[in-house]
N, C-alpha and C positions, 0 to 999 in steps of 0.2 A: 087435622095437623097441616097436611099440605097449604089449605086456605092460611094459617096462620103465619106459616115459612114465607109464603107469597107475599103477604103484609108486611112483614119483617124486611124482606128484601127491598120493596116498595118503600118503606118510609127511608131506607138508606138511600137508595135512589134518589128520591125526593129530596134528602137533606143534602146531599153531594150537590146537587143542583142547583138549590138555593143559594148555597154558600160559592155556585161559578165554578165547580169542578165537577163534571159528570164522570162517569166510567170511561165514554167513548171519546168524547168531542176533545181533550186534553192531547190524546194520544195521535190526533188528527189535526184539525181545523186549527187550536190553540198554538199547538207546536207549530205547525205550518206558518202562521198568523207572524209568529217571532222570528221566524228565520227570513219570512218575506219584508218584515222592517226592517231587519239588520239589512239585508240586501241592498234596500231601497236609501238606509244612511248611508251604506257603503257606497253605492255609487255615487250620490250626490255629496259625498267628502271630498274635500281639496286632498287629494294625493299629491306629492311631491313630483314635479313633471321629470322628463328624461334631463334636460338641462341641468337640473339642480341639484342630481344625484351625481355629478362629474367631480366635484371638488370639495364639498361642504358635506358637513354630516346632514344626513334626511332626518327631519323634521317627522314627528308622530302627527298621526289624527290629533283633532282636540277631542278632549274627554266629553264635550257636550254633542260630538260628531254624532254619537250613539245614546243620547238621553232618552229617545222613545223604546228603544230597544232594552235598555237597563231596568226603565220602570215595566216592562212588560215581565222582563224576568222576575221582577221583585213581585210581581204581583201573582204571578203564578207560583210561586213557590209559597206565598202567604196562602194559597186558594187549595193549591193540592198536595202540600206535603210528603204524600203517602205514594206520589207518582213517579219512584226511584229510577226509572228508564228513562223518562221523558226529562227528569232533572237533570239527570248526567251529559242531555243533550245540551242544557242550557248552560250547564258548567264549562262544558268545552267552549262555547260560544262565547260566554262571559272571559273565560283566559284567552281567547283571540281577542277580544274587544282590549282587555289591557295592555296586550302586545302591540296592536295597532296604534295605540294611543300614547304607547311609550312608558306605561305605568308597570315599569321593568320590575319593582319591587312587589308589586300586586301581583303581579304575572309570576315571579317566582312563589311567592308562597301557595296561589293554586297550581302549578304546576305537575306535583305528585296526586291532585287527586284529579286532575285534566286528564293525566295519563290511564290511571285508574277507571276513570270513566268511558273512556274509548272503548274497553272491553266488556261494558255493560250495557249497551245502547239498544233501543229500539228496533222493530222493523221498519221504521218510517223509511221516507225516499230521503231523507237526509244523512241515513245514518252512516252510508260510505265516504261522504264527505267528513261530516263529524270525526270519523275514526282514523281518517287521516290527517285530519287537524291534531286528534292526540295523539299519536304515532310522531308527527315532527315537531310536537311543541317542544321538548325538550332543546333540538335544534334550532328551533326559531328562536327561542329566547338566549340562547348560547347565541349565536348568532348577530342578535341586535344589540344585546350587551358588550360583545366587544366593539362592536361600531359605536355605541353610546362612549365606550371608554377612551375611544381615539380622539383626544383631544389634542395630542401634537404628535409629530410624526417619529417620534423618539417611543414609539410603542414597541414592547418586547418583539424579537421575531417570532415567536409564536403565535402573533396575532394571523398572520396569513395559515397557517396547519388549522388554528381554530375554524376561523371561516372557511376555508376548503372542506375540512370534514364536516361542518354541518352543511354545507351545500351538497356535497356527495350523499350523506346520509338522508337527506330528503329527496332528493335525485333515484336513489334505490326505492324510497316507499312510492314515489311518483311512478315508476318503472313498472313495478309491481301491482298497481292499482290497473293500469292499463293491460298488463300482460292479463289479467285477469277477468280484463273485458269489460270494468267497471267503470270505465271513464266516462261513458256519454253521462252517466249519472252524477259524476264527480264535479264534471265542465261543466253542466247545466247551470250552475249559478257562480262561475268561475273559481270553484274551489282550485283544481288543480292547475290551472293558469295563474291566479295568484300565488301559489306557492312557488312554482316553474320561476318566477319573475322576482319571488323573493330570494329563491335558491340565486338567481343570475344576479341580484344585489351584491350578495355576499360574496359571487366570485369578482363581481366589480372593485368594491374593497381590497379582496385580496390582490388583486391588481396596483391598488394604490400603495400599498405594502410595497411589492415587489421592484415597482417605478423609484420607491424609495431607497430601495437595500441596492438597485442597480445602480442606480445616477447619483446616488449621495455616498452611500458607503462603499461603492466601485465593489460590489460583490458581483464576482462572475458568474458564478453558479444562479443567483439570481437572475443577471442579463440573458445568460443562454439557456435554461429552463422555462423561465416564466415570464420575462419583460418583453424581451424581442420577438417573440414566437406567439405571443399575446395568447399565452395558453389558458390563461382564466377566463379572459373576454371568450373567447369562441369556445369555452364550454358553456358559459354562461346565455350566448346568443344561441347556439343549439338548444339549448335547454328549453327557449323560452321560446324556441320555433317550432319544437317537437308538439306543445300544447297550447299553441294559439289555434283560435277557430280559423277555418275557412277563408273567413272573411279578412281575417286579421292576417293572414297568410299571404294573402292576394294583394291587401292595401300594401303589405310590406316588400312585395315585390314590385309594386308601379312606383312607389316612393325610396325603394332602394339606393343609398348613397348619394341623395340627393339632400336630405334634412340636416347634418351633418349634426344631430343632435337637437335641432330647434323642431317647436312645437308646430305642427301643421294643422289649420283647422279641421276639424272631423276626424283626424287620428285617433283610435283607441289608445286607451294610455299603455294597454300592454305590449300594442305594436310600436309605441313611440319608445318605449323602453328597449325592444329588438332592433329598432332602427339607430339608437343610440350607441349601442354595441358593436353594431356592425361599422359604423361611421367610424368607431373608434379603434378597432382591427385594421380597417382601412388606412389610417391615419399613423398606426402603430407599424405598418409594411413600410408605407413611407420613409420612418426613422430608422427602420431596420437596416433598409437599403442605404440610407445615407452615412450610415455608423457602418456600412459595411459588414453588417450582423444577416442571421439567418432571421427572416419574416415572413408573415404568410397573410395572405388575404380572405381563403376560404381553407380552415385546416382540416386534417381527416379528424374524425371523432375516436375519441377514448372510450370504445363500447364495456369498456370493464366499468365507465362510471357513468354515461348516460345511456338509454334508449333513444338513438336519435338517428331519423331516417331522413335526410334532406332529400327527396325527389319530387 
């Protein structure tokens, strides 16, 4: 009887192996390989430069940038339909690709599944990062959809509040991960840095709206509370700083206030975004002084929103 059970188990293992889906490897090597492919394709993709983010709608990455990753996900699903927890990781990864390529309709269709998947992940090394992506997916979708809808400056006044709410929710999740001491794992593949920079982009666009309300519509509240104090730019800059790597911080210190948002050869993209925000804050302080308004270059952090310590 024992021998028969052993033979049955062996046959099952061999049949799964023959189909390309072993009991062990999809939980480790195969899943890791897909995430590695994604990271490589993301690194090689052309993200918008800091300067391109200043006045026009940021373009998404091209769907073809993740062709190998999407093919690998499809292959894994075909070979391993029963690996539920591992497939949840790939569901989140697929959703992030749709967001990053601005296929927002597809991202919206997956949103509920992605958020559910975040609570049913394997114990792999990518679990903290994927869980964070799942928790922030709704805010990422809301933020990018709001920006995508900004075809004119006649956008509704709720635009700023939608973007700020998305950015603040993402900040709270990032700070929670940091407080739980999971940052090292999450930051290893720039998951936290990516999300912090995206939240900062949402703040940047909230500032665009504040600028319109202040300078065009002559809204004094927008002028005094948001535009001249560079409130949203300040929050975005400090958030990126919090989640930059030590190398990125050092580069930012060396090149601070010298780039004016221009690209400097060898500057990491996330550091470049930080430098853009810092340059814009400095420029806003000059405008505030010229208009006899209260401005700032380095503002105090609103610690009810961000977990920032500029030391």
